[in-house]
N, C-alpha and C positions, 0 to 999 in steps of 0.2 A: 704191366711190368712182368718181365720174364724171370723166373727162378731157374737159372741154368743148372745142369747136372753138377757142374764143378762147385757152384755156390752151395747147392744142397749138400754135397758131400762134405764141404768145409763146415757148414753149420752142424751137420750130423756128428762130425768128428769132435767139434768143439763141445757140443752138449755132452757127449759121452765122456770126454776127458774131465770136464768140470763136475758133472753130476752123476755119472755112471748110467744115465738114461740112454738107452739104445733106440734110436729112431729107425723103424723098419722102412725098407723101400716101399714106396707107395704113399708116403706121408708128405709128398711134396706140396700138394694143395693145402694141406693143414698148416704146414710151415709158412707158406706164402700168405695165407689168410690171416694168420696170427701176427706176422711181422710187418705186413704192408702198412698198417697204421703207424708203426714205429718209424718206418722209412719216411712216410709222409710228414710226420711231425718233425723229423730231423731235416726235412727237405733234401733227401738223398735220392739220386736218380735210379740206382739199381742196388741189388743185393751185394755186389762186389764192393761198392762204396761203403755200404753198411758194415761189412766185415772189416774193412780197413779202419772205419771209425771205431768199432769195438776194440780192435787191436791197439789203436793209438791211445785209447783212454787208460791212462796209467792208474787211475783211481779204482778201476775194476767195476765201477757202478754200472756201466753199459753192459758188461758181460753178465752181471747179476740180473739185470733187467731182461736181457735176452733169454736167460734160463727161466726166469719168472714167467715170461710170456708164453714160452713153449711147454711148460709143465701143465699136466692135467690135474684138476683139483675137484673131482666129483665126489661128493659125500652126502650123508644125510644123518639125521638123528636115528638112533637104534638100528643102524644099518647092520644087516646080518645078525638079527636079534638073538639067534641061538647062542652066540658068544656071550651076550649079556645075561642070558638065562644061566649059562655055565658059571659066570661070575657069581650070580646070586646063589646058585645051588652048591658050588664047590669051593670057590675062593673066599667069599664073604664070611662063611662060618669059621674058617681058619683065621682070617684077619681079625675077626671079632675078639678072639681070645689071645692073640699074639701080643708080644711086647714090642715097644719101640715104634718108630714111624712106619707108615704104610706108603710105599713108593711105587708108582706106576709111570711108565714112559709111553707116550703115544708118539711114535716116530712116523712122520708124514701126516701130521694132524689136520692139514688142509684148513678149512675155515672154522674149525673148532667143534663141529657137531659130535665127533667121537669122544674127546675128553669131557665135554659137558655131559654127554650121555653117561659116561662112567661115573662122573660126580653125582648125577641124579640117582643112578642105580645104587651106589654105595651109601648115599644119604638115606635111601629108603630102607636099607637092610643092615646097616652097621649101628651099634650103639652110639649115641651122640658123642661120647668121650673119645671113642675110637675114630669116628668120622672126622673129628677135629684134628686128628693126627695125620690125615690123608694128605699126601703130596703127589700131585700129578704134573709131570713134566711133559709139555706138548711142544714138539718141534716141527719145523717145515723149512724147506729151502726158499719158499716164496714169501717175500715180505708183504706182497699184496694180500694173500689169504690170511696171513698172520694179523694184519690190521683188522680184518673182519672178525677173526677169532677173538682178539683182545676186546673189541667193542661188545661182543656177545649179543648183538642185535640182529634179529632175523625177521623175515616177513611173517605176517599173520597167516598167509597162505601156507607157508612151510610148517608153521606150528600147528595149523589146523589138521595136519596129517597125524598128529599125536593124540593119544587118548585124552579125554577132557580132564581126568584126574591128574595127569602129568602136566598139562597146561596150567591148571589152577595152582598146583603146588610149586612148580619150578620156574614159572615165567611171570613177568610183570608186563602190563601193557604200556606201550609208548605211543603217543599220537604222532603222526597218523599212520595206521596200518602196519605197525611194527611191534615186536615184543622183545624183551631182554631177559636173559637168564638171570635168576635172582643172585644177589650179592654173596650169599652164604655158599653157593655153588661155585661162583667165579673165583673166590679167594683161595680155593683149594688147588688152583691151576696156575702154573707159571708157563708162559709162552716164550719161545726163543727161536731165532733163526739158526738152523744147523744144516750143513751139507753133509749127508751121510758118508760121502767119500772122503771127507777131511777128518781132522782130529776130533775126538769126542771129549769135551772138558768135564763131563759129569762122571761121577763114580758110582759104583754099585754099593750094595746090592739092590735090585728092584724086585718087587714081588711079582710083577708082570710087565711084559713089554708087548705093546700092540704095534704091529707093522703090517697093516692090512691094505691090500691093493696098492702097494708101493713097489715091491720087488718084481712085479710083473713087467716092469719097464727095464729091468736089469738082465744082463746075460748070466749064465750059470756060474762062471767064476766070481762075479760080483755078488750074486746071491749067496754063494758059499762063504765068502769072506764076511758078509754082513751077519749071516745066521750064527757063525761062530763067534763074532764079536758080541752079539747079543747074549749068547750063552755065557760068556765070561762075566756079564753084568747082572745075571739073574741069580737070585739066591737058590740054594738047593730046595727043591720042591716048588719053586716058582714056575711061572708059565710064560710062553711066547705064543702070540696069536698072529696068524696070517689070515688072508681071506679064505673062506671055505672053498672057493673055486681055484685057489692056488695050489700048486703041487711043488713039493721039495724033492721030487724024484730026480735023481742024478746029482743031488747036493749032499755032500758028506757032512754029517753033523752028529753030535752026541745026544740030542734031545730024544725023549720018549714020546711017541705018537699017542695021543689020547682020543681024539675024534677030529672030524674035518676042520682044519684050520687051528687046532689046539695042540700044543706040544708042552712037555714038562721037563724041567731039568731034574 
């Protein structure tokens, strides 16, 4: 089945308009590989018919599904661990003695490893009373990965990459071949679907916002808009995290740079 340049251009335009994600030229085979199963399931003969099908669906569910299929959701526990060490070293001591709820937002949480890692780290280094006040909001545009995140179930192979002390303290075994994040960690996290390009129903202030390996898929104007929207929701002295390999060069923002991937209001 051929993906014509015209169909690819339309898919690319639709994805950008809906989610802000910019597909670069050269991604035709990726798009074809990810959507071909959808076309086969719908018994559609070509991508032009699929685009018409998406357009005719007044519920918007087919469009959501298309975005879901085309988005990349790679993550892992303790990914870019330098950031979690910074949380232990710099943020946790402040949160330990602060008053009121502790609020963190993971924007683009994928299958949940990042918010669960934060819950583990803060469980380890906050007093029990303060940890009980922790609220982590975890959002993603993909319902598929959110289902995985809410279940909090992962393969034993994935958990085997973690130190034994982490596995023993923060996971429980499930037969066969799976583990689940323990309940006391799960209840600190609320998962919700959110398109970052749309309205944000939540209100600040947040102590920290994590948006790592998300904005790499956006163009500079979209990045600038997002970074400044994040700034408005972070309390004075709070932090924003992007990937250590991301650059905000060319993005106008009022944050103070701290170290790779770490910014402070």
